[in-house]
C-alpha positions in Angstrom: 64.8 -54.1 -16.1 61.6 -52.6 -14.6 62.1 -48.9 -16.2 61.2 -50.3 -19.5 57.2 -50.7 -18.3 55.1 -48.0 -18.3 52.4 -47.3 -15.7 48.6 -47.0 -16.5 48.9 -43.2 -15.8 51.7 -42.6 -18.2 50.5 -44.4 -21.3 46.8 -42.6 -20.6 48.4 -39.3 -20.2 50.4 -40.4 -23.6 47.2 -40.9 -25.3 45.4 -38.0 -24.1 48.1 -35.9 -25.3 48.0 -37.5 -28.8 43.8 -36.9 -29.0 44.3 -33.3 -27.6 46.9 -32.6 -30.4 44.9 -34.1 -32.9 43.2 -31.2 -35.0 40.7 -33.5 -36.5 39.3 -34.3 -33.0 39.0 -30.4 -31.7 36.0 -29.8 -33.7 33.7 -33.1 -34.0 30.3 -33.2 -35.5 28.5 -36.3 -34.6 25.0 -37.5 -35.1 23.3 -40.4 -33.2 20.8 -41.5 -30.5 20.8 -40.7 -26.9 21.0 -43.6 -24.5 22.1 -44.1 -20.8 20.7 -40.4 -20.1 21.7 -39.0 -16.7 21.4 -35.5 -15.5 23.3 -34.8 -12.4 22.3 -32.5 -9.6 25.4 -30.2 -10.5 23.8 -29.7 -13.9 26.3 -31.8 -15.9 24.6 -34.1 -18.3 26.0 -37.8 -18.9 24.9 -40.0 -21.4 26.3 -42.0 -24.6 25.7 -41.4 -28.3 25.1 -44.4 -30.5 24.1 -45.7 -33.8 23.6 -49.2 -35.2 27.3 -50.3 -34.7 29.1 -48.0 -32.2 28.7 -46.3 -29.1 30.6 -43.4 -27.5 30.4 -41.7 -24.1 29.4 -38.1 -23.8 29.4 -35.3 -21.2 28.0 -31.9 -21.4 29.1 -29.5 -18.6 26.2 -27.3 -17.1 27.3 -24.0 -18.6 26.6 -25.5 -22.2 23.3 -27.8 -21.0 21.6 -24.7 -19.8 21.6 -23.5 -23.4 19.4 -26.5 -24.4 16.1 -25.6 -25.9 14.8 -29.2 -25.6 14.6 -32.0 -22.7 17.1 -34.8 -23.6 16.0 -38.4 -23.2 17.0 -41.9 -24.1 15.9 -42.5 -27.7 16.3 -38.7 -29.0 18.2 -38.4 -32.1 20.4 -35.5 -31.8 23.6 -33.4 -33.5 26.1 -32.6 -31.4 29.7 -30.8 -31.7 32.2 -31.0 -29.3 35.9 -32.3 -29.0 37.2 -35.7 -28.3 39.7 -36.4 -25.5 40.5 -39.3 -22.7 39.2 -39.1 -19.2 42.4 -40.0 -17.5 40.4 -41.7 -14.5 38.4 -44.2 -16.3 40.7 -44.4 -19.4 38.0 -44.0 -21.8 37.8 -41.6 -24.6 34.8 -39.6 -24.8 33.2 -36.5 -26.4 32.6 -33.1 -24.2 29.7 -31.7 -25.9 29.3 -27.9 -26.5 26.4 -27.7 -28.5 23.6 -30.2 -29.1 20.0 -29.8 -31.1 17.4 -32.4 -32.1 18.1 -34.0 -35.2 15.5 -33.9 -37.8 12.5 -32.7 -35.5 13.1 -28.9 -35.9 10.4 -28.7 -38.4 8.3 -30.8 -36.6 8.8 -29.0 -33.3 7.7 -26.0 -35.2 4.7 -27.6 -36.8 3.7 -29.1 -33.6 3.6 -25.6 -31.7 2.0 -24.0 -34.7 -0.9 -26.4 -34.7 -1.1 -26.3 -30.7 -1.5 -22.3 -30.8 -4.3 -22.7 -33.6 -6.2 -25.3 -32.0 -6.1 -23.6 -28.6 -7.3 -20.4 -30.1 -10.4 -22.3 -31.8 -11.1 -23.9 -28.0 -10.4 -27.5 -28.7 -8.6 -27.3 -25.6 -11.0 -25.8 -23.3 -11.9 -27.5 -20.2 -15.8 -26.9 -20.6 -15.7 -29.1 -23.5 -14.1 -32.2 -21.5 -16.7 -35.1 -21.1 -16.1 -36.9 -17.5 -14.8 -40.3 -17.6 -17.3 -42.9 -16.2 -16.3 -44.2 -12.9 -18.0 -47.8 -13.6 -17.7 -48.6 -17.6 -19.2 -51.5 -18.9 -17.4 -51.4 -22.2 -14.0 -49.9 -23.0 -12.7 -49.3 -26.4 -8.8 -49.5 -27.4 -7.6 -47.8 -30.6 -3.6 -49.0 -30.8 -1.5 -51.3 -32.5 -2.6 -54.9 -32.4 0.8 -55.9 -31.3 3.4 -54.4 -28.9 3.6 -53.3 -25.1 0.9 -50.9 -25.4 -2.2 -52.7 -26.1 -0.7 -55.8 -24.0 -0.2 -53.4 -21.0 -3.8 -51.8 -21.6 -5.5 -55.2 -21.7 -3.6 -56.8 -18.7 -4.3 -54.0 -16.4 -8.2 -53.9 -17.1 -8.5 -57.5 -17.0 -6.7 -57.4 -13.4 -8.5 -54.3 -12.1 -11.6 -55.0 -13.4 -12.6 -58.3 -14.9 -16.2 -57.8 -15.7 -15.6 -54.9 -18.1 -15.8 -55.9 -22.0 -12.9 -54.8 -24.1 -13.0 -53.9 -27.8 -9.9 -53.2 -29.5 -9.7 -51.7 -32.9 -6.4 -52.7 -34.6 -4.8 -49.5 -36.0 -2.0 -48.0 -37.5 0.1 -45.8 -35.2 3.3 -44.9 -37.0 3.6 -44.0 -40.6 2.3 -42.1 -43.3 -1.2 -43.8 -43.3 -1.5 -44.1 -39.7 -3.5 -40.9 -39.4 -6.2 -41.9 -41.6 -6.5 -45.3 -39.9 -6.9 -43.7 -36.5 -9.4 -41.1 -37.9 -11.5 -44.2 -39.5 -11.1 -46.3 -36.0 -12.5 -43.1 -33.9 -15.5 -42.9 -36.1 -15.9 -46.7 -36.0 -16.0 -46.8 -32.3 -18.9 -44.7 -31.9 -21.1 -47.3 -33.1 -20.2 -50.0 -30.3 -21.7 -48.4 -27.4 -18.7 -47.9 -25.8 -18.4 -46.0 -22.4 -14.9 -45.0 -22.5 -12.3 -44.7 -25.5 -8.5 -45.2 -25.0 -6.3 -43.9 -28.0 -2.7 -44.4 -27.6 0.7 -46.1 -28.4 3.7 -46.7 -26.6 6.9 -44.7 -26.6 9.4 -43.7 -29.7 10.7 -40.6 -31.3 8.9 -37.5 -31.9 8.5 -38.5 -35.6 7.0 -42.3 -34.2 4.7 -40.3 -32.3 3.8 -37.8 -35.1 0.5 -39.2 -36.4 -1.1 -38.2 -32.8 0.3 -34.5 -33.6 -2.1 -34.6 -37.0 -5.0 -32.1 -37.1 -7.4 -34.7 -38.7 -6.9 -36.7 -35.8 -7.3 -34.0 -33.4 -10.4 -32.7 -34.7 -11.8 -36.4 -34.7 -11.1 -36.5 -31.0 -12.8 -33.6 -30.2 -15.9 -34.4 -32.2 -15.9 -38.0 -30.7 -18.9 -38.4 -28.6 -17.3 -41.1 -26.5 -15.3 -39.9 -23.4 -11.8 -40.3 -24.7 -8.2 -41.0 -22.9 -5.3 -40.0 -24.7 -2.2 -42.5 -23.8 0.8 -41.7 -26.2 4.1 -42.7 -25.5 5.9 -42.0 -22.0 5.0 -39.6 -19.2 7.6 -37.0 -20.7 5.9 -37.2 -24.1 3.3 -34.9 -25.0 1.2 -34.7 -28.4 -1.6 -32.7 -29.6 -3.9 -35.6 -29.1 -3.1 -35.4 -25.1 -4.7 -31.7 -25.4 -7.9 -32.4 -27.2 -8.8 -35.7 -25.3 -11.1 -35.6 -22.5 -8.2 -37.0 -20.2 -4.6 -37.4 -20.5 -2.5 -40.5 -19.3 1.1 -40.6 -19.1 1.3 -44.1 -20.3 -0.9 -46.6 -21.5 -0.8 -48.6 -18.3 -1.9 -45.4 -16.5 -4.9 -44.9 -18.9 -6.0 -48.5 -18.3 -5.9 -47.5 -14.5 -7.9 -44.1 -15.1 -10.5 -45.8 -17.5 -11.6 -48.8 -15.0 -11.9 -48.7 -11.3 -10.4 -51.5 -9.1 -12.8 -54.2 -8.3 -11.7 -55.0 -5.3 -12.1 -51.4 -4.4 -15.4 -51.4 -5.7 -16.5 -54.4 -3.6 -14.8 -53.0 -0.4 -16.9 -49.8 -1.1 -20.1 -51.6 -1.5 -19.4 -53.5 1.6 -19.0 -50.2 3.5 -22.0 -48.5 1.8 -24.1 -51.6 3.1 -22.7 -51.4 6.4 -23.6 -47.7 6.6 -27.0 -48.4 5.1 -27.9 -50.7 7.8 -26.7 -48.7 10.5 -28.5 -45.6 9.2 -31.8 -47.8 9.1 -31.2 -49.0 12.5 -30.7 -45.4 13.9 -34.0 -44.4 11.9 -35.9 -47.1 13.4 -34.6 -46.6 17.0 -35.2 -42.7 16.6 -38.9 -43.4 15.5 -39.3 -45.9 18.4 -38.1 -43.1 20.8 -40.4 -40.5 19.1 -43.4 -42.9 19.3 -42.6 -43.5 23.0 -42.5 -39.9 23.7 -46.0 -39.5 21.8 -47.5 -42.3 23.8 -46.3 -41.0 27.2 -47.1 -37.4 26.5 -49.4 -35.6 28.6 -52.0 -35.1 26.0 -52.3 -38.8 25.0 -52.5 -39.8 28.5 -54.8 -37.0 29.7 -56.7 -35.7 26.4 -59.6 -34.1 28.6 -57.3 -32.0 30.3 -56.4 -30.3 26.9 -60.1 -29.8 26.1 -60.4 -28.1 29.6 -57.6 -26.0 29.1 -58.9 -24.6 25.5 -62.4 -24.5 27.1 -61.2 -22.1 29.8 -59.2 -20.2 27.3 -62.3 -19.7 25.3 -64.2 -18.4 28.5 -61.4 -16.0 29.3 -61.2 -14.5 25.5 -65.2 -14.2 25.8 -65.0 -12.3 28.9 -62.7 -10.0 27.5 -64.5 -9.7 24.3 -67.8 -8.7 26.5 -65.8 -6.2 28.4 -64.5 -4.3 25.5 -68.0 -4.2 24.1 -69.2 -3.0 27.3 -66.5 -0.3 27.7 -67.1 0.5 23.9 -70.8 1.4 24.8 -70.5 2.8 27.8 -67.7 5.5 26.1 -70.2 6.0 23.3 -73.0 6.7 25.7 -70.9 9.2 27.5 -70.0 10.9 24.5 -73.9 11.3 23.2 -74.5 12.6 26.6 -71.7 15.3 26.5 -73.2 16.6 23.1 -76.8 16.7 24.5 -75.6 18.9 27.1 -73.5 21.0 24.8 -74.6 24.8 24.5 -75.0 24.8 20.9 -77.1 21.8 21.2 -79.6 23.3 23.6 -79.6 26.5 22.0 -79.7 25.8 18.0 -81.2 29.2 17.4 -78.1 30.8 18.3 -76.3 29.3 15.1 -79.3 30.7 13.0 -79.3 34.3 14.3 -75.8 34.7 14.0 -75.8 33.5 10.2 -79.1 35.9 9.9 -77.2 38.9 10.7 -74.2 38.0 8.7 -76.7 37.9 5.5 -78.2 41.1 6.3 -75.0 42.9 6.2 -74.1 41.3 2.8 -77.2 42.5 1.4 -77.1 45.9 2.7 -73.6 46.1 1.0 -75.1 44.9 -2.4 -78.0 47.5 -2.2 -75.8 50.1 -1.8 -74.0 49.0 -4.7 -77.3 48.4 -7.0 -77.1 50.8 -9.9 -81.0 51.0 -9.9 -80.7 52.7 -6.4 -78.7 55.3 -8.3 -81.1 56.0 -11.1 -83.9 56.3 -8.5 -82.4 59.7 -7.2 -82.8 61.0 -10.5 -80.0 59.9 -12.6 -80.1 57.8 -16.1 -77.9 55.6 -18.0 -77.7 55.9 -22.0 -76.8 52.9 -23.9 -75.5 52.4 -27.5 -75.7 49.1 -28.9 -76.2 47.7 -25.5 -73.0 49.3 -24.2 -73.3 52.1 -21.7 -72.3 55.5 -23.4 -69.2 57.0 -21.2 -68.1 59.6 -23.7 -69.4 61.4 -26.5 -66.7 59.7 -28.7 -68.7 56.6 -28.5 -71.6 58.2 -30.5 -72.5 59.9 -33.6 -75.0 62.0 -35.5 -78.1 59.7 -36.5 -77.3 56.8 -33.7 -80.1 55.4 -32.0 -79.8 55.8 -28.1 -81.6 54.1 -25.0 -81.9 55.9 -22.1 -82.9 54.1 -19.1 -84.7 56.2 -16.2 -86.1 55.4 -12.7 -89.6 54.5 -14.2 -88.9 53.3 -18.0 -87.0 53.5 -21.1 -86.7 56.7 -23.6 -85.4 55.8 -27.4 -83.8 58.8 -29.1 -81.6 59.9 -32.0 -78.5 61.6 -31.9 -78.9 65.2 -33.7 -75.5 66.8 -32.9 -72.6 65.8 -31.0 -70.5 68.7 -29.2 -67.5 68.2 -27.2 -67.7 70.3 -23.9 -64.6 72.6 -23.6 -62.9 72.6 -20.2 -61.2 75.8 -18.6 -64.3 78.1 -18.7 
């Protein structure tokens, strides 16, 4: 009788065999949205694929998961391929994913990377352009949707942390075709409200939902905004162009509120500590000045001022004596040098220098006298001139030339009659 009943294992194996033999289930292409995502330490990925009405469990082993070019998270729309079978231990059917890609975001991802690279080259992401977020803002602006978790979390957090801060909300479209223009318009509007900091963002969603914050016009509006800006778009794992351009990026809207304002309790504690430190510093300064004053009052100079005068007077007397001694020694040295000069041989006999010079001059005069041409003429010689030049050769004169002959007692002017060359060798 009991042989008619199957065990759970038997029926599960039977169904598994049916699944595995079905050609239609060996290569299945599905599209849907990831939910219940879990990445195991082994590298395997466990999750579900769902649409509006149904859900199927999925597993992607580490060898295939390693080939993914994106990070799967809950809410990501994907296209997958694999085979469907039954997991015997749980008795559930599931798809064993071999390949998976994001659905409809391929072109968006390419556009994102292209714009990111362009703006980075232009310098819109440079830290040098980042404005510091004020530590104690008086007025905070919020650009986001007027309803939803994001605006509620931001306002609640600011009021809890820093209730004395004024909040100005700029209701904005954050999704859809007209969202980018509305965001830009409100950024420009916000500059007229005297804000200390501006939060720009929205809650989480798919890449299509967040795309308004990847638009170039929005990025440039944030870059040109004069107000320090905090970008708070999506969840911690979501990154948009706005995050890179803004002065500060917050992982979530709540975190943006925490970064925008201080905690009032912390400020009060800090002020209290500063007050204590100020009092201690003043007291320490007063006590130090008291000690300094006491040391002056008890000083040797204050108690016996005449002693300081007498010491200075003694010092002046010592210096005066030293100066006198120096002057006296200088005079004595000068006297001694003068006495030595007076006793010197030259000073006693100055004519010796004169006689030596006289003899030297006479010797030079004698030499000059010997070279004097007039002395030569005096011995019977004469000098003949032609045109004020001494005639040294017959080649220097010609017949009818006028010559001047200088003799010992006068000058003879004559005229050349004839010129004859004397032949040697006779």
